[in-house]
Structure formats: C-alpha cells, structure tokens
VOBATI-597766 format. One line per 10 residues: number of its first residue (from 0); for each residue x, y, z of N, C-alpha, C, O. Coordinates in nm, 2 decimals, decimal comma. Layout:
# residues N
NUM	X:Y:Z:X:Y:Z:X:Y:Z:X:Y:Z ~ ...
***
This chain:
# residues 143
0	4,68:4,85:-5,10:4,55:4,81:-5,06:4,55:4,66:-5,03:4,61:4,58:-5,10 ~ 4,48:4,62:-4,93:4,47:4,48:-4,88:4,40:4,40:-4,99:4,29:4,44:-5,05 ~ 4,46:4,29:-5,03:4,41:4,20:-5,13:4,27:4,15:-5,10:4,18:4,15:-5,20 ~ 4,24:4,12:-4,98:4,10:4,08:-4,94:4,00:4,19:-4,97:3,89:4,16:-5,02 ~ 4,04:4,32:-4,94:3,95:4,43:-4,96:3,93:4,45:-5,11:3,81:4,48:-5,15 ~ 4,03:4,43:-5,19:4,01:4,44:-5,34:3,91:4,33:-5,39:3,83:4,37:-5,47 ~ 3,93:4,21:-5,34:3,83:4,11:-5,38:3,69:4,14:-5,34:3,60:4,13:-5,42 ~ 3,68:4,19:-5,21:3,54:4,22:-5,17:3,49:4,34:-5,25:3,37:4,34:-5,28 ~ 3,57:4,44:-5,28:3,53:4,55:-5,36:3,47:4,50:-5,50:3,38:4,56:-5,55 ~ 3,53:4,40:-5,56:3,48:4,36:-5,69:3,36:4,26:-5,68:3,28:4,26:-5,77
10	3,35:4,18:-5,57:3,26:4,07:-5,57:3,14:4,09:-5,47:3,04:4,02:-5,49 ~ 3,16:4,16:-5,37:3,06:4,18:-5,26:2,98:4,30:-5,29:3,03:4,41:-5,26 ~ 2,86:4,29:-5,33:2,78:4,40:-5,37:2,69:4,45:-5,26:2,62:4,55:-5,27 ~ 2,67:4,37:-5,15:2,58:4,41:-5,04:2,60:4,55:-4,99:2,50:4,62:-4,96 ~ 2,72:4,60:-4,98:2,75:4,73:-4,92:2,79:4,83:-5,02:2,86:4,93:-4,99 ~ 2,75:4,81:-5,15:2,80:4,89:-5,26:2,71:5,01:-5,27:2,58:5,00:-5,28 ~ 2,76:5,13:-5,29:2,69:5,25:-5,31:2,74:5,31:-5,44:2,86:5,31:-5,46 ~ 2,65:5,37:-5,52:2,69:5,44:-5,64:2,68:5,59:-5,62:2,57:5,63:-5,58 ~ 2,78:5,66:-5,65:2,78:5,81:-5,64:2,80:5,86:-5,78:2,90:5,83:-5,84 ~ 2,71:5,95:-5,82:2,71:6,01:-5,96:2,72:6,16:-5,94:2,63:6,22:-5,89
20	2,83:6,21:-5,99:2,85:6,36:-5,98:2,96:6,39:-6,09:3,06:6,32:-6,10 ~ 2,94:6,50:-6,16:3,03:6,54:-6,26:3,15:6,62:-6,21:3,24:6,66:-6,28 ~ 3,14:6,66:-6,08:3,25:6,73:-6,01:3,35:6,64:-5,94:3,31:6,58:-5,84 ~ 3,47:6,62:-5,99:3,56:6,53:-5,92:3,59:6,57:-5,77:3,61:6,48:-5,69 ~ 3,59:6,69:-5,74:3,61:6,73:-5,60:3,50:6,69:-5,51:3,52:6,64:-5,40 ~ 3,37:6,70:-5,56:3,26:6,65:-5,48:3,26:6,50:-5,47:3,23:6,44:-5,36 ~ 3,30:6,43:-5,58:3,31:6,28:-5,57:3,41:6,24:-5,46:3,39:6,15:-5,39 ~ 3,53:6,31:-5,46:3,63:6,28:-5,36:3,58:6,30:-5,22:3,60:6,21:-5,13 ~ 3,51:6,41:-5,20:3,46:6,44:-5,06:3,36:6,34:-5,02:3,36:6,29:-4,90 ~ 3,27:6,30:-5,11:3,16:6,20:-5,07:3,23:6,07:-5,05:3,19:6,00:-4,95
30	3,32:6,02:-5,13:3,38:5,89:-5,11:3,46:5,89:-4,98:3,45:5,79:-4,90 ~ 3,53:6,00:-4,95:3,61:6,01:-4,82:3,51:6,00:-4,70:3,54:5,93:-4,60 ~ 3,40:6,07:-4,71:3,30:6,07:-4,60:3,23:5,94:-4,58:3,21:5,89:-4,47 ~ 3,20:5,87:-4,69:3,14:5,74:-4,69:3,23:5,64:-4,63:3,19:5,56:-4,54 ~ 3,36:5,64:-4,67:3,45:5,54:-4,61:3,49:5,58:-4,47:3,52:5,48:-4,39 ~ 3,48:5,70:-4,43:3,50:5,74:-4,29:3,39:5,68:-4,20:3,41:5,64:-4,09 ~ 3,27:5,69:-4,25:3,15:5,63:-4,18:3,15:5,48:-4,17:3,11:5,43:-4,07 ~ 3,20:5,42:-4,28:3,20:5,27:-4,28:3,30:5,22:-4,38:3,29:5,24:-4,50 ~ 3,41:5,17:-4,32:3,52:5,13:-4,41:3,49:5,00:-4,49:3,57:4,96:-4,57 ~ 3,38:4,94:-4,46:3,34:4,82:-4,54:3,26:4,86:-4,67:3,23:4,77:-4,75
40	3,21:4,98:-4,67:3,13:5,02:-4,79:3,22:5,03:-4,91:3,33:5,07:-4,91 ~ 3,16:4,99:-5,02:3,23:4,99:-5,15:3,16:5,11:-5,23:3,04:5,11:-5,25 ~ 3,24:5,20:-5,27:3,19:5,32:-5,34:3,22:5,32:-5,48:3,34:5,33:-5,52 ~ 3,12:5,31:-5,57:3,14:5,32:-5,71:3,12:5,46:-5,76:3,01:5,52:-5,74 ~ 3,22:5,52:-5,81:3,21:5,66:-5,86:3,18:5,67:-6,00:3,24:5,60:-6,08 ~ 3,09:5,76:-6,04:3,05:5,78:-6,18:3,04:5,93:-6,21:2,99:6,00:-6,12 ~ 3,09:5,97:-6,32:3,09:6,11:-6,36:2,98:6,14:-6,46:2,97:6,26:-6,50 ~ 2,91:6,04:-6,51:2,82:6,05:-6,62:2,69:5,98:-6,58:2,69:5,85:-6,57 ~ 2,58:6,05:-6,57:2,46:5,99:-6,53:2,40:5,90:-6,63:2,34:5,79:-6,60 ~ 2,42:5,93:-6,76:2,37:5,85:-6,87:2,44:5,72:-6,87:2,37:5,61:-6,88
50	2,57:5,72:-6,85:2,65:5,59:-6,85:2,61:5,51:-6,73:2,60:5,39:-6,74 ~ 2,59:5,58:-6,61:2,55:5,51:-6,49:2,42:5,44:-6,51:2,40:5,32:-6,47 ~ 2,32:5,51:-6,57:2,19:5,45:-6,60:2,20:5,33:-6,69:2,14:5,23:-6,67 ~ 2,28:5,34:-6,80:2,30:5,23:-6,89:2,35:5,11:-6,81:2,31:5,00:-6,84 ~ 2,45:5,13:-6,72:2,51:5,02:-6,65:2,40:4,96:-6,56:2,39:4,83:-6,55 ~ 2,32:5,04:-6,49:2,21:4,98:-6,41:2,11:4,91:-6,49:2,06:4,80:-6,44 ~ 2,07:4,95:-6,60:1,98:4,89:-6,69:2,03:4,75:-6,73:1,95:4,66:-6,75 ~ 2,16:4,73:-6,75:2,21:4,61:-6,79:2,26:4,52:-6,68:2,29:4,40:-6,70 ~ 2,26:4,57:-6,56:2,31:4,49:-6,44:2,22:4,38:-6,40:2,09:4,39:-6,41 ~ 2,28:4,27:-6,35:2,20:4,16:-6,29:2,15:4,21:-6,15:2,22:4,30:-6,10
60	2,04:4,16:-6,10:1,99:4,21:-5,98:2,09:4,20:-5,86:2,09:4,29:-5,77 ~ 2,17:4,10:-5,86:2,27:4,09:-5,75:2,39:4,19:-5,77:2,46:4,21:-5,67 ~ 2,40:4,26:-5,88:2,50:4,35:-5,90:2,46:4,50:-5,88:2,54:4,59:-5,90 ~ 2,33:4,52:-5,84:2,28:4,65:-5,83:2,34:4,71:-5,69:2,36:4,64:-5,60 ~ 2,36:4,84:-5,69:2,41:4,90:-5,57:2,30:4,90:-5,46:2,18:4,89:-5,49 ~ 2,34:4,92:-5,34:2,24:4,92:-5,22:2,17:5,06:-5,23:2,05:5,06:-5,19 ~ 2,24:5,16:-5,27:2,17:5,29:-5,28:2,25:5,38:-5,38:2,37:5,35:-5,41 ~ 2,19:5,49:-5,42:2,26:5,58:-5,52:2,25:5,72:-5,47:2,14:5,76:-5,42 ~ 2,36:5,79:-5,48:2,36:5,93:-5,45:2,39:6,00:-5,58:2,50:5,98:-5,64 ~ 2,31:6,10:-5,62:2,33:6,16:-5,75:2,32:6,31:-5,74:2,23:6,37:-5,66
70	2,40:6,38:-5,81:2,39:6,53:-5,83:2,28:6,55:-5,92:2,26:6,48:-6,02 ~ 2,21:6,66:-5,90:2,09:6,69:-5,98:2,13:6,75:-6,12:2,08:6,70:-6,22 ~ 2,23:6,84:-6,12:2,26:6,91:-6,25:2,38:6,84:-6,32:2,49:6,88:-6,31 ~ 2,34:6,74:-6,39:2,44:6,66:-6,47:2,44:6,70:-6,61:2,33:6,73:-6,66 ~ 2,55:6,70:-6,68:2,55:6,74:-6,82:2,47:6,66:-6,92:2,40:6,72:-7,00 ~ 2,49:6,53:-6,93:2,42:6,45:-7,03:2,28:6,40:-7,00:2,20:6,37:-7,08 ~ 2,26:6,38:-6,87:2,13:6,34:-6,82:2,10:6,40:-6,69:2,17:6,37:-6,59 ~ 2,00:6,49:-6,68:1,97:6,56:-6,56:1,93:6,45:-6,45:1,87:6,35:-6,48 ~ 1,95:6,49:-6,33:1,91:6,40:-6,22:1,77:6,36:-6,21:1,73:6,25:-6,18 ~ 1,68:6,45:-6,25:1,54:6,42:-6,25:1,50:6,32:-6,36:1,42:6,24:-6,35
80	1,57:6,33:-6,48:1,55:6,24:-6,58:1,60:6,10:-6,54:1,54:6,00:-6,58 ~ 1,71:6,10:-6,47:1,77:5,97:-6,41:1,66:5,91:-6,32:1,64:5,79:-6,33 ~ 1,61:5,99:-6,23:1,50:5,94:-6,14:1,38:5,88:-6,21:1,33:5,78:-6,18 ~ 1,34:5,96:-6,32:1,22:5,91:-6,40:1,25:5,78:-6,46:1,16:5,69:-6,47 ~ 1,37:5,76:-6,52:1,41:5,64:-6,58:1,41:5,52:-6,48:1,36:5,41:-6,52 ~ 1,45:5,54:-6,36:1,45:5,44:-6,26:1,30:5,40:-6,23:1,27:5,29:-6,21 ~ 1,22:5,50:-6,21:1,08:5,48:-6,17:1,00:5,40:-6,28:0,91:5,33:-6,25 ~ 1,05:5,42:-6,41:0,98:5,35:-6,52:1,03:5,21:-6,54:0,98:5,13:-6,62 ~ 1,13:5,16:-6,46:1,19:5,03:-6,47:1,16:4,95:-6,35:1,20:4,98:-6,24 ~ 1,08:4,84:-6,37:1,04:4,75:-6,26:1,16:4,70:-6,17:1,15:4,69:-6,05
90	1,27:4,67:-6,24:1,39:4,62:-6,17:1,47:4,72:-6,09:1,55:4,68:-6,01 ~ 1,44:4,85:-6,12:1,53:4,95:-6,06:1,45:5,05:-5,97:1,51:5,12:-5,89 ~ 1,32:5,05:-5,98:1,24:5,15:-5,91:1,26:5,14:-5,76:1,23:5,23:-5,68 ~ 1,29:5,02:-5,71:1,31:5,00:-5,56:1,44:5,06:-5,51:1,45:5,07:-5,39 ~ 1,53:5,09:-5,60:1,66:5,14:-5,55:1,65:5,28:-5,48:1,59:5,37:-5,53 ~ 1,70:5,29:-5,35:1,69:5,42:-5,29:1,79:5,52:-5,35:1,91:5,49:-5,37 ~ 1,74:5,63:-5,39:1,82:5,74:-5,45:1,81:5,86:-5,36:1,70:5,91:-5,33 ~ 1,93:5,92:-5,33:1,93:6,05:-5,26:1,99:6,15:-5,36:2,09:6,12:-5,42 ~ 1,93:6,26:-5,37:1,98:6,37:-5,45:2,06:6,47:-5,37:2,01:6,51:-5,26 ~ 2,18:6,50:-5,41:2,26:6,60:-5,35:2,29:6,70:-5,45:2,36:6,67:-5,55
100	2,25:6,83:-5,43:2,27:6,93:-5,53:2,29:7,07:-5,47:2,27:7,09:-5,35 ~ 2,34:7,16:-5,55:2,37:7,29:-5,50:2,24:7,38:-5,52:2,23:7,49:-5,47 ~ 2,14:7,32:-5,58:2,01:7,39:-5,60:1,93:7,40:-5,47:1,91:7,31:-5,40 ~ 1,90:7,53:-5,44:1,82:7,56:-5,32:1,67:7,59:-5,36:1,60:7,63:-5,28 ~ 1,63:7,56:-5,48:1,50:7,59:-5,53:1,40:7,48:-5,48:1,42:7,36:-5,49 ~ 1,29:7,53:-5,42:1,19:7,44:-5,36:1,13:7,34:-5,47:1,11:7,23:-5,44 ~ 1,12:7,40:-5,59:1,06:7,31:-5,70:1,15:7,19:-5,73:1,10:7,09:-5,76 ~ 1,28:7,21:-5,72:1,38:7,10:-5,75:1,36:7,00:-5,64:1,36:6,88:-5,66 ~ 1,35:7,04:-5,52:1,33:6,95:-5,40:1,20:6,87:-5,42:1,20:6,75:-5,40 ~ 1,10:6,94:-5,44:0,97:6,88:-5,46:0,96:6,78:-5,57:0,91:6,67:-5,56
110	1,02:6,82:-5,68:1,02:6,73:-5,80:1,11:6,60:-5,77:1,07:6,49:-5,81 ~ 1,22:6,62:-5,71:1,31:6,50:-5,67:1,23:6,40:-5,59:1,23:6,28:-5,62 ~ 1,16:6,45:-5,49:1,08:6,36:-5,41:0,96:6,30:-5,48:0,93:6,18:-5,47 ~ 0,90:6,38:-5,57:0,79:6,33:-5,65:0,83:6,22:-5,75:0,76:6,13:-5,78 ~ 0,96:6,23:-5,79:1,01:6,13:-5,88:1,08:6,01:-5,81:1,14:5,92:-5,88 ~ 1,06:6,00:-5,68:1,10:5,88:-5,61:1,23:5,89:-5,53:1,27:5,80:-5,46 ~ 1,29:6,01:-5,52:1,41:6,03:-5,44:1,37:6,01:-5,29:1,26:6,06:-5,25 ~ 1,46:5,95:-5,22:1,43:5,93:-5,07:1,46:6,06:-5,00:1,40:6,09:-4,89 ~ 1,55:6,14:-5,05:1,59:6,26:-4,98:1,65:6,35:-5,09:1,70:6,31:-5,19 ~ 1,65:6,48:-5,06:1,71:6,59:-5,15:1,79:6,68:-5,05:1,73:6,75:-4,98
120	1,92:6,67:-5,06:2,00:6,74:-4,97:2,08:6,85:-5,05:2,13:6,82:-5,16 ~ 2,08:6,97:-5,00:2,15:7,08:-5,06:2,30:7,07:-5,02:2,34:7,05:-4,91 ~ 2,39:7,07:-5,13:2,53:7,06:-5,10:2,58:7,18:-5,03:2,54:7,30:-5,05 ~ 2,66:7,15:-4,93:2,73:7,26:-4,86:2,87:7,26:-4,90:2,92:7,19:-4,98 ~ 2,95:7,35:-4,83:3,09:7,36:-4,86:3,17:7,27:-4,76:3,14:7,28:-4,64 ~ 3,26:7,19:-4,81:3,35:7,12:-4,73:3,30:6,99:-4,68:3,19:6,95:-4,70 ~ 3,39:6,92:-4,61:3,36:6,78:-4,56:3,25:6,77:-4,46:3,18:6,67:-4,46 ~ 3,23:6,87:-4,37:3,13:6,86:-4,27:2,99:6,86:-4,33:2,90:6,78:-4,29 ~ 2,97:6,94:-4,44:2,84:6,94:-4,51:2,82:6,80:-4,57:2,70:6,75:-4,58 ~ 2,92:6,75:-4,63:2,91:6,62:-4,70:2,89:6,51:-4,60:2,81:6,42:-4,62
130	2,95:6,52:-4,48:2,93:6,42:-4,38:2,78:6,41:-4,34:2,73:6,30:-4,31 ~ 2,72:6,53:-4,33:2,58:6,53:-4,29:2,49:6,46:-4,39:2,40:6,39:-4,36 ~ 2,52:6,47:-4,52:2,45:6,40:-4,63:2,48:6,25:-4,62:2,39:6,17:-4,63 ~ 2,60:6,22:-4,59:2,64:6,07:-4,58:2,57:6,00:-4,47:2,53:5,89:-4,48 ~ 2,55:6,07:-4,36:2,48:6,01:-4,25:2,34:5,97:-4,29:2,29:5,87:-4,24 ~ 2,27:6,04:-4,38:2,14:6,00:-4,42:2,15:5,88:-4,51:2,05:5,81:-4,53 ~ 2,26:5,85:-4,57:2,28:5,73:-4,65:2,31:5,60:-4,57:2,28:5,49:-4,61 ~ 2,35:5,62:-4,44:2,40:5,51:-4,36:2,29:5,40:-4,35:2,33:5,28:-4,36 ~ 2,17:5,43:-4,34:2,06:5,33:-4,33:2,06:5,23:-4,45:2,01:5,12:-4,43 ~ 2,10:5,27:-4,56:2,09:5,19:-4,68:2,20:5,09:-4,69:2,18:4,98:-4,75
140	2,32:5,11:-4,65:2,43:5,01:-4,66:2,43:4,92:-4,54:2,50:4,82:-4,54 ~ 2,36:4,95:-4,43:2,36:4,86:-4,32:2,23:4,79:-4,31:2,21:4,70:-4,22 ~ 2,13:4,81:-4,40:2,00:4,74:-4,40:2,02:4,60:-4,44:1,92:4,52:-4,44
***
C-alpha cells in the first residue's frame, strides 16, 4: 500500500465512511464497491453496531465519518436502536445513515426512515446489487 494513502487513511476524515455489518462477506463487497466508485474514500469497517456507536459517541467532531451504512439486523444492537441513539445525540443526529438490509418488510423500511435514515436499501445478491446501494452513498463523500 502507498505510504501516502496509509497516512491519508489515518488522518484525513473528510472522505471517511463507516460500514457496519456482522457479515464479513457483505463488508468485503461493500468495501470493494465503495473503493471502485472512489479510490480516495476511506472505508471503516465494523462488525458490531454497539461498539461502533460507542466509538461515535466518544469521537471528536472532526473524526466523525461523512456517512454511515448499517445492516439492520445486528446481533448486539439492532439497526433501528442504532438510529434512535444517533437521533437522541445532538452531535450525531446530523450524520447521514443509510440502512442496507435483507429485510423486505415495509414496516422496517418505514421505521428506518422515521428514525432518521436517509435511505433503506434491500440487500441483493452479488456485487451489482451492492454497487447500486453504493451509488446512493456517493453524494455523501463528495459533498
């Protein structure tokens, strides 16, 4: 890896996105699709929504990600509970969050949006479905 890119990955937060999913395969696909769309984006991968929330609550404003992509059905902290915690925190409620889930239930979609998610995308199979989700994230790292 290029040393300049490593330094940018650690210190340049403007293009940083946080992806939270307990499925390593989905994390890999999302990261690959994000980097394919924009090789300057820094992708922080998390497998635990509770831990990710704790990190966000303790982060300095300049260290917050540009946007968050979260799976809805997480083991220790459900995606809706994660969204609710962000909405209850003045320093975090502005963060754009997109929900990517295998749930096709209308009530999950409606609740995600009611809790502040900018979008709720149903996971498809393979890289093409993930690319479509990633395109909706593009506006947040280039803003």
